[in-house]
N, C-alpha and C positions, 0 to 999 in steps of 0.2 A: 562527484562534486558535493553532494549532500553529506556524505561521510566526512569530507574535509571540513565542511562548514559546521556540522552539528555533532560530529563524533560518530562512534560506531552505532548502528541501529539497535534499538531495544528489542526488535523482533524482525526476522527476515525469513520468508519462505519462498522457495522455488521448487515446486513439486510437479513432476511429470507422471501422468498415468500411463506408464508402460513398464516393461520388464527392465529396461535400462535407459539411462539418460541419453537423449540425442547427442550426437557428436558435433554438430555444426549449428550455427545460429539460424540458418534458413529452416532447418528441421524444427528447431526450438520454436520459431515463430509460427510454423504450421500447427504445432501442438497448441500454442496459445490461441490461435485463430479457431481451431476446432474444439476449444474449451476442454482440452486434455492437459492443461498446465495451469497451475496457480502461481502467480508471482505477486507478492506483497512485501513491502518493507515499511516499518514504522520507526519513527524517531520521536523520542520524548524529550522535551526541553522544559526549562522552568517557566517559559512563556506560553507553552502549548504543545501540540502534537503535529507531526507531519506524516502523511501517508503517501506512498508511491505504489501504484499498481497499474496493471495493464488490463484494459477492457477487451475481452476476447472477440467481440463482433468485428471490429475494424482495427484491432491491435493498437488502440489509442493508449498512450501513456497518460496517466492522470496523477496529478500532484495536488494534494489537499492539505491546506494549512488550517488548523483549528486553534484559535487563541484561547488561552485559559480563562482570562477575565470575562469575556463575553459568553463563553461556555457555562461558566458558573452563574452568570446573570440569567441566562436562558433556563438553566436547570432550576434555579430558585423560583422563577416565574411559573414553570411547569408544576412545581411542587404546590404552589398556591392554587392551581387549578384542580388538583386532585381532591 
């Protein structure tokens, strides 16, 4: 659904720490839960960025939206503190 809304991801990684990729979804989720898989997808838009990833502890899917305007404001304020 994210690809349909925002287009192709700018970066996507699904990496398993094994000799071969697991064949079924249940095994893939066991790899995620045991922290032997990295799954991250990033979308860049003109208004900001979207990240999708899975936390290994409880296999929670996390979707993070970062808007560009407020990110720039926060960055400028941080620069003033340096």
